[in-house]
Backbone atoms as SQL, in Angstrom:
CREATE TABLE atoms (id INTEGER PRIMARY KEY, chain TEXT, resi INTEGER, resn TEXT, atom TEXT, x REAL, y REAL, z REAL);
INSERT INTO atoms VALUES
  (1, 'A', 1, 'MET', 'N', 113.798, 100.579, 99.374),
  (2, 'A', 1, 'MET', 'CA', 112.903, 99.927, 100.309),
  (3, 'A', 1, 'MET', 'C', 112.026, 100.948, 101.035),
  (4, 'A', 2, 'THR', 'N', 112.592, 102.092, 101.338),
  (5, 'A', 2, 'THR', 'CA', 111.823, 103.125, 102.032),
  (6, 'A', 2, 'THR', 'C', 110.629, 103.570, 101.195),
  (7, 'A', 3, 'GLY', 'N', 110.820, 103.701, 99.884),
  (8, 'A', 3, 'GLY', 'CA', 109.738, 104.134, 99.013),
  (9, 'A', 3, 'GLY', 'C', 108.570, 103.165, 99.021),
  (10, 'A', 4, 'LEU', 'N', 108.866, 101.865, 98.973),
  (11, 'A', 4, 'LEU', 'CA', 107.792, 100.873, 98.987),
  (12, 'A', 4, 'LEU', 'C', 107.099, 100.826, 100.342),
  (13, 'A', 5, 'ARG', 'N', 107.843, 101.032, 101.392),
  (14, 'A', 5, 'ARG', 'CA', 107.229, 101.092, 102.724),
  (15, 'A', 5, 'ARG', 'C', 106.264, 102.280, 102.786),
  (16, 'A', 6, 'ARG', 'N', 106.648, 103.382, 102.189),
  (17, 'A', 6, 'ARG', 'CA', 105.784, 104.566, 102.176),
  (18, 'A', 6, 'ARG', 'C', 104.498, 104.282, 101.378),
  (19, 'A', 7, 'VAL', 'N', 104.594, 103.509, 100.300),
  (20, 'A', 7, 'VAL', 'CA', 103.410, 103.134, 99.517),
  (21, 'A', 7, 'VAL', 'C', 102.464, 102.292, 100.368),
  (22, 'A', 8, 'LEU', 'N', 103.007, 101.363, 101.133),
  (23, 'A', 8, 'LEU', 'CA', 102.167, 100.533, 102.009),
  (24, 'A', 8, 'LEU', 'C', 101.493, 101.367, 103.091),
  (25, 'A', 9, 'GLU', 'N', 102.208, 102.319, 103.658),
  (26, 'A', 9, 'GLU', 'CA', 101.617, 103.211, 104.656),
  (27, 'A', 9, 'GLU', 'C', 100.495, 104.026, 104.031),
  (28, 'A', 10, 'PHE', 'N', 100.712, 104.500, 102.805),
  (29, 'A', 10, 'PHE', 'CA', 99.704, 105.265, 102.077),
  (30, 'A', 10, 'PHE', 'C', 98.433, 104.426, 101.903),
  (31, 'A', 11, 'ALA', 'N', 98.606, 103.154, 101.553),
  (32, 'A', 11, 'ALA', 'CA', 97.455, 102.271, 101.330),
  (33, 'A', 11, 'ALA', 'C', 96.670, 102.030, 102.616),
  (34, 'A', 12, 'THR', 'N', 97.352, 101.928, 103.738),
  (35, 'A', 12, 'THR', 'CA', 96.632, 101.689, 104.991),
  (36, 'A', 12, 'THR', 'C', 95.861, 102.925, 105.437),
  (37, 'A', 13, 'GLU', 'N', 96.288, 104.101, 104.998),
  (38, 'A', 13, 'GLU', 'CA', 95.594, 105.343, 105.346),
  (39, 'A', 13, 'GLU', 'C', 94.348, 105.566, 104.492),
  (40, 'A', 14, 'HIS', 'N', 94.238, 104.867, 103.369),
  (41, 'A', 14, 'HIS', 'CA', 93.121, 105.056, 102.444),
  (42, 'A', 14, 'HIS', 'C', 92.352, 103.743, 102.304),
  (43, 'A', 15, 'PRO', 'N', 91.232, 103.601, 103.001),
  (44, 'A', 15, 'PRO', 'CA', 90.477, 102.345, 102.959),
  (45, 'A', 15, 'PRO', 'C', 89.863, 102.040, 101.590),
  (46, 'A', 16, 'ASP', 'N', 89.818, 103.023, 100.686),
  (47, 'A', 16, 'ASP', 'CA', 89.279, 102.782, 99.348),
  (48, 'A', 16, 'ASP', 'C', 90.251, 101.994, 98.471),
  (49, 'A', 17, 'ILE', 'N', 91.511, 101.910, 98.872),
  (50, 'A', 17, 'ILE', 'CA', 92.504, 101.160, 98.099),
  (51, 'A', 17, 'ILE', 'C', 92.377, 99.686, 98.455),
  (52, 'A', 18, 'ILE', 'N', 92.147, 98.876, 97.441),
  (53, 'A', 18, 'ILE', 'CA', 91.976, 97.444, 97.648),
  (54, 'A', 18, 'ILE', 'C', 93.294, 96.702, 97.423),
  (55, 'A', 19, 'HIS', 'N', 93.981, 97.021, 96.336),
  (56, 'A', 19, 'HIS', 'CA', 95.263, 96.385, 96.020),
  (57, 'A', 19, 'HIS', 'C', 96.205, 97.415, 95.412),
  (58, 'A', 20, 'ILE', 'N', 97.489, 97.189, 95.624),
  (59, 'A', 20, 'ILE', 'CA', 98.523, 97.939, 94.917),
  (60, 'A', 20, 'ILE', 'C', 99.437, 96.902, 94.290),
  (61, 'A', 21, 'ILE', 'N', 99.688, 97.055, 93.002),
  (62, 'A', 21, 'ILE', 'CA', 100.548, 96.121, 92.289),
  (63, 'A', 21, 'ILE', 'C', 101.749, 96.882, 91.750),
  (64, 'A', 22, 'LEU', 'N', 102.928, 96.449, 92.137),
  (65, 'A', 22, 'LEU', 'CA', 104.158, 96.964, 91.549),
  (66, 'A', 22, 'LEU', 'C', 104.376, 96.139, 90.295),
  (67, 'A', 23, 'TYR', 'N', 104.108, 96.729, 89.117),
  (68, 'A', 23, 'TYR', 'CA', 104.180, 95.919, 87.915),
  (69, 'A', 23, 'TYR', 'C', 105.417, 96.171, 87.084),
  (70, 'A', 24, 'SER', 'N', 106.244, 97.116, 87.485),
  (71, 'A', 24, 'SER', 'CA', 107.505, 97.304, 86.783),
  (72, 'A', 24, 'SER', 'C', 108.425, 98.181, 87.610),
  (73, 'A', 25, 'SER', 'N', 109.659, 97.759, 87.684),
  (74, 'A', 25, 'SER', 'CA', 110.696, 98.564, 88.314),
  (75, 'A', 25, 'SER', 'C', 111.969, 98.310, 87.529),
  (76, 'A', 26, 'THR', 'N', 112.452, 99.342, 86.862),
  (77, 'A', 26, 'THR', 'CA', 113.632, 99.171, 86.022),
  (78, 'A', 26, 'THR', 'C', 114.741, 100.101, 86.474),
  (79, 'A', 27, 'ASP', 'N', 115.944, 99.701, 86.176),
  (80, 'A', 27, 'ASP', 'CA', 117.103, 100.545, 86.443),
  (81, 'A', 27, 'ASP', 'C', 117.680, 101.089, 85.144),
  (82, 'A', 28, 'THR', 'N', 116.890, 101.032, 84.066),
  (83, 'A', 28, 'THR', 'CA', 117.338, 101.565, 82.788),
  (84, 'A', 28, 'THR', 'C', 117.353, 103.082, 82.858),
  (85, 'A', 29, 'THR', 'N', 117.737, 103.711, 81.771),
  (86, 'A', 29, 'THR', 'CA', 117.755, 105.167, 81.745),
  (87, 'A', 29, 'THR', 'C', 116.484, 105.651, 81.082),
  (88, 'A', 30, 'PRO', 'N', 115.632, 106.401, 81.697),
  (89, 'A', 30, 'PRO', 'CA', 115.606, 106.727, 83.117),
  (90, 'A', 30, 'PRO', 'C', 115.031, 105.557, 83.915),
  (91, 'A', 31, 'PRO', 'N', 115.436, 105.420, 85.170),
  (92, 'A', 31, 'PRO', 'CA', 114.863, 104.364, 86.008),
  (93, 'A', 31, 'PRO', 'C', 113.383, 104.637, 86.287),
  (94, 'A', 32, 'LEU', 'N', 112.573, 103.589, 86.217),
  (95, 'A', 32, 'LEU', 'CA', 111.121, 103.738, 86.352),
  (96, 'A', 32, 'LEU', 'C', 110.577, 102.860, 87.475),
  (97, 'A', 33, 'LEU', 'N', 109.504, 103.334, 88.084),
  (98, 'A', 33, 'LEU', 'CA', 108.738, 102.569, 89.064),
  (99, 'A', 33, 'LEU', 'C', 107.270, 102.738, 88.680),
  (100, 'A', 34, 'GLN', 'N', 106.608, 101.636, 88.306),
  (101, 'A', 34, 'GLN', 'CA', 105.224, 101.710, 87.862),
  (102, 'A', 34, 'GLN', 'C', 104.333, 100.963, 88.844),
  (103, 'A', 35, 'LEU', 'N', 103.272, 101.639, 89.278),
  (104, 'A', 35, 'LEU', 'CA', 102.352, 101.091, 90.272),
  (105, 'A', 35, 'LEU', 'C', 100.926, 101.118, 89.741),
  (106, 'A', 36, 'LEU', 'N', 100.174, 100.076, 90.048),
  (107, 'A', 36, 'LEU', 'CA', 98.753, 100.013, 89.718),
  (108, 'A', 36, 'LEU', 'C', 97.967, 99.983, 91.022),
  (109, 'A', 37, 'PHE', 'N', 97.089, 100.960, 91.203),
  (110, 'A', 37, 'PHE', 'CA', 96.220, 101.020, 92.378),
  (111, 'A', 37, 'PHE', 'C', 94.829, 100.567, 91.953),
  (112, 'A', 38, 'ILE', 'N', 94.290, 99.558, 92.616),
  (113, 'A', 38, 'ILE', 'CA', 92.917, 99.113, 92.384),
  (114, 'A', 38, 'ILE', 'C', 92.094, 99.650, 93.543),
  (115, 'A', 39, 'ILE', 'N', 91.094, 100.467, 93.213),
  (116, 'A', 39, 'ILE', 'CA', 90.332, 101.146, 94.261),
  (117, 'A', 39, 'ILE', 'C', 88.835, 100.902, 94.100),
  (118, 'A', 40, 'ASP', 'N', 88.133, 101.075, 95.188),
  (119, 'A', 40, 'ASP', 'CA', 86.674, 101.026, 95.217),
  (120, 'A', 40, 'ASP', 'C', 86.237, 102.193, 96.091),
  (121, 'A', 41, 'GLY', 'N', 86.020, 103.340, 95.476),
  (122, 'A', 41, 'GLY', 'CA', 85.646, 104.505, 96.267),
  (123, 'A', 41, 'GLY', 'C', 85.989, 105.793, 95.544),
  (124, 'A', 42, 'ASN', 'N', 86.388, 106.780, 96.308),
  (125, 'A', 42, 'ASN', 'CA', 86.616, 108.128, 95.807),
  (126, 'A', 42, 'ASN', 'C', 87.965, 108.244, 95.101),
  (127, 'A', 43, 'GLU', 'N', 87.927, 108.181, 93.790),
  (128, 'A', 43, 'GLU', 'CA', 89.147, 108.244, 92.984),
  (129, 'A', 43, 'GLU', 'C', 89.835, 109.602, 93.088),
  (130, 'A', 44, 'MET', 'N', 89.064, 110.667, 93.187),
  (131, 'A', 44, 'MET', 'CA', 89.658, 112.010, 93.223),
  (132, 'A', 44, 'MET', 'C', 90.485, 112.230, 94.488),
  (133, 'A', 45, 'SER', 'N', 90.032, 111.738, 95.620),
  (134, 'A', 45, 'SER', 'CA', 90.806, 111.922, 96.851),
  (135, 'A', 45, 'SER', 'C', 92.106, 111.124, 96.792),
  (136, 'A', 46, 'ILE', 'N', 92.067, 109.947, 96.167),
  (137, 'A', 46, 'ILE', 'CA', 93.284, 109.142, 96.008),
  (138, 'A', 46, 'ILE', 'C', 94.262, 109.870, 95.090),
  (139, 'A', 47, 'LYS', 'N', 93.754, 110.400, 93.972),
  (140, 'A', 47, 'LYS', 'CA', 94.624, 111.119, 93.032),
  (141, 'A', 47, 'LYS', 'C', 95.276, 112.325, 93.700),
  (142, 'A', 48, 'LYS', 'N', 94.503, 113.059, 94.477),
  (143, 'A', 48, 'LYS', 'CA', 95.040, 114.243, 95.148),
  (144, 'A', 48, 'LYS', 'C', 96.144, 113.850, 96.130),
  (145, 'A', 49, 'SER', 'N', 95.924, 112.786, 96.885),
  (146, 'A', 49, 'SER', 'CA', 96.939, 112.318, 97.830),
  (147, 'A', 49, 'SER', 'C', 98.172, 111.799, 97.101),
  (148, 'A', 50, 'LEU', 'N', 97.963, 111.142, 95.960),
  (149, 'A', 50, 'LEU', 'CA', 99.095, 110.633, 95.183),
  (150, 'A', 50, 'LEU', 'C', 99.956, 111.764, 94.630),
  (151, 'A', 51, 'GLU', 'N', 99.326, 112.900, 94.312),
  (152, 'A', 51, 'GLU', 'CA', 100.094, 114.046, 93.822),
  (153, 'A', 51, 'GLU', 'C', 101.120, 114.504, 94.849),
  (154, 'A', 52, 'GLU', 'N', 100.809, 114.317, 96.120),
  (155, 'A', 52, 'GLU', 'CA', 101.753, 114.667, 97.182),
  (156, 'A', 52, 'GLU', 'C', 102.780, 113.557, 97.406),
  (157, 'A', 53, 'LEU', 'N', 102.367, 112.312, 97.199),
  (158, 'A', 53, 'LEU', 'CA', 103.236, 111.167, 97.466),
  (159, 'A', 53, 'LEU', 'C', 104.279, 110.942, 96.372),
  (160, 'A', 54, 'ILE', 'N', 103.918, 111.148, 95.121),
  (161, 'A', 54, 'ILE', 'CA', 104.805, 110.821, 94.002),
  (162, 'A', 54, 'ILE', 'C', 106.149, 111.539, 94.081),
  (163, 'A', 55, 'PRO', 'N', 106.212, 112.854, 94.331),
  (164, 'A', 55, 'PRO', 'CA', 107.532, 113.497, 94.431),
  (165, 'A', 55, 'PRO', 'C', 108.399, 112.924, 95.554),
  (166, 'A', 56, 'VAL', 'N', 107.769, 112.536, 96.651),
  (167, 'A', 56, 'VAL', 'CA', 108.511, 111.936, 97.766),
  (168, 'A', 56, 'VAL', 'C', 109.084, 110.591, 97.334),
  (169, 'A', 57, 'LEU', 'N', 108.261, 109.776, 96.661),
  (170, 'A', 57, 'LEU', 'CA', 108.731, 108.476, 96.176),
  (171, 'A', 57, 'LEU', 'C', 109.877, 108.631, 95.187),
  (172, 'A', 58, 'GLU', 'N', 109.745, 109.592, 94.272),
  (173, 'A', 58, 'GLU', 'CA', 110.804, 109.804, 93.288),
  (174, 'A', 58, 'GLU', 'C', 112.102, 110.217, 93.958),
  (175, 'A', 59, 'SER', 'N', 112.003, 111.040, 94.968),
  (176, 'A', 59, 'SER', 'CA', 113.189, 111.473, 95.698),
  (177, 'A', 59, 'SER', 'C', 113.833, 110.308, 96.445),
  (178, 'A', 60, 'GLU', 'N', 113.021, 109.486, 97.092),
  (179, 'A', 60, 'GLU', 'CA', 113.549, 108.380, 97.898),
  (180, 'A', 60, 'GLU', 'C', 114.091, 107.231, 97.055),
  (181, 'A', 61, 'THR', 'N', 113.444, 106.947, 95.914),
  (182, 'A', 61, 'THR', 'CA', 113.856, 105.797, 95.109),
  (183, 'A', 61, 'THR', 'C', 114.823, 106.169, 93.992),
  (184, 'A', 62, 'GLY', 'N', 114.844, 107.438, 93.616),
  (185, 'A', 62, 'GLY', 'CA', 115.669, 107.849, 92.486),
  (186, 'A', 62, 'GLY', 'C', 115.089, 107.398, 91.157),
  (187, 'A', 63, 'LYS', 'N', 113.805, 107.039, 91.148),
  (188, 'A', 63, 'LYS', 'CA', 113.135, 106.561, 89.943),
  (189, 'A', 63, 'LYS', 'C', 111.937, 107.439, 89.619),
  (190, 'A', 64, 'LYS', 'N', 111.632, 107.534, 88.331),
  (191, 'A', 64, 'LYS', 'CA', 110.432, 108.233, 87.882),
  (192, 'A', 64, 'LYS', 'C', 109.235, 107.338, 88.176),
  (193, 'A', 65, 'VAL', 'N', 108.236, 107.866, 88.872),
  (194, 'A', 65, 'VAL', 'CA', 107.085, 107.075, 89.312),
  (195, 'A', 65, 'VAL', 'C', 105.893, 107.324, 88.386),
  (196, 'A', 66, 'PHE', 'N', 105.319, 106.229, 87.881),
  (197, 'A', 66, 'PHE', 'CA', 104.100, 106.278, 87.085),
  (198, 'A', 66, 'PHE', 'C', 103.023, 105.501, 87.828),
  (199, 'A', 67, 'VAL', 'N', 101.831, 106.078, 87.904),
  (200, 'A', 67, 'VAL', 'CA', 100.729, 105.455, 88.644),
  (201, 'A', 67, 'VAL', 'C', 99.532, 105.305, 87.718),
  (202, 'A', 68, 'GLU', 'N', 98.951, 104.117, 87.728),
  (203, 'A', 68, 'GLU', 'CA', 97.690, 103.849, 87.045),
  (204, 'A', 68, 'GLU', 'C', 96.658, 103.538, 88.122),
  (205, 'A', 69, 'ILE', 'N', 95.421, 103.988, 87.900),
  (206, 'A', 69, 'ILE', 'CA', 94.342, 103.712, 88.853),
  (207, 'A', 69, 'ILE', 'C', 93.239, 102.957, 88.127),
  (208, 'A', 70, 'LEU', 'N', 92.867, 101.821, 88.678),
  (209, 'A', 70, 'LEU', 'CA', 91.752, 101.036, 88.172),
  (210, 'A', 70, 'LEU', 'C', 90.636, 101.146, 89.203),
  (211, 'A', 71, 'HIS', 'N', 89.528, 101.774, 88.795),
  (212, 'A', 71, 'HIS', 'CA', 88.415, 102.021, 89.716),
  (213, 'A', 71, 'HIS', 'C', 87.330, 100.981, 89.466),
  (214, 'A', 72, 'ILE', 'N', 87.043, 100.205, 90.481),
  (215, 'A', 72, 'ILE', 'CA', 86.019, 99.164, 90.392),
  (216, 'A', 72, 'ILE', 'C', 84.933, 99.493, 91.407),
  (217, 'A', 73, 'ASN', 'N', 83.710, 99.649, 90.950),
  (218, 'A', 73, 'ASN', 'CA', 82.592, 99.977, 91.850),
  (219, 'A', 73, 'ASN', 'C', 82.068, 98.743, 92.560),
  (220, 'A', 74, 'ARG', 'N', 81.845, 98.903, 93.850),
  (221, 'A', 74, 'ARG', 'CA', 81.205, 97.875, 94.687),
  (222, 'A', 74, 'ARG', 'C', 81.868, 96.507, 94.568),
  (223, 'A', 75, 'LEU', 'N', 83.175, 96.499, 94.640),
  (224, 'A', 75, 'LEU', 'CA', 83.914, 95.242, 94.552),
  (225, 'A', 75, 'LEU', 'C', 83.742, 94.412, 95.809),
  (226, 'A', 76, 'ARG', 'N', 83.629, 95.079, 96.946),
  (227, 'A', 76, 'ARG', 'CA', 83.558, 94.350, 98.216),
  (228, 'A', 76, 'ARG', 'C', 82.224, 93.695, 98.413);
């Protein structure tokens, strides 16, 4: 639960993030957590911030984290 709360906090800090979808969470070997970020804005700044967030999420959840980014221009 802490890991998902951290993802929500991350999204509120980045106004370019429009949606985050948790599309898979498994307890198989290895356990996985897959997230889809839908953004409208600076993809590079989001990627850089995610590089710092992913190790924290993996530590807190005990799962390997995979992130996909879907960049949509001028969605709003």
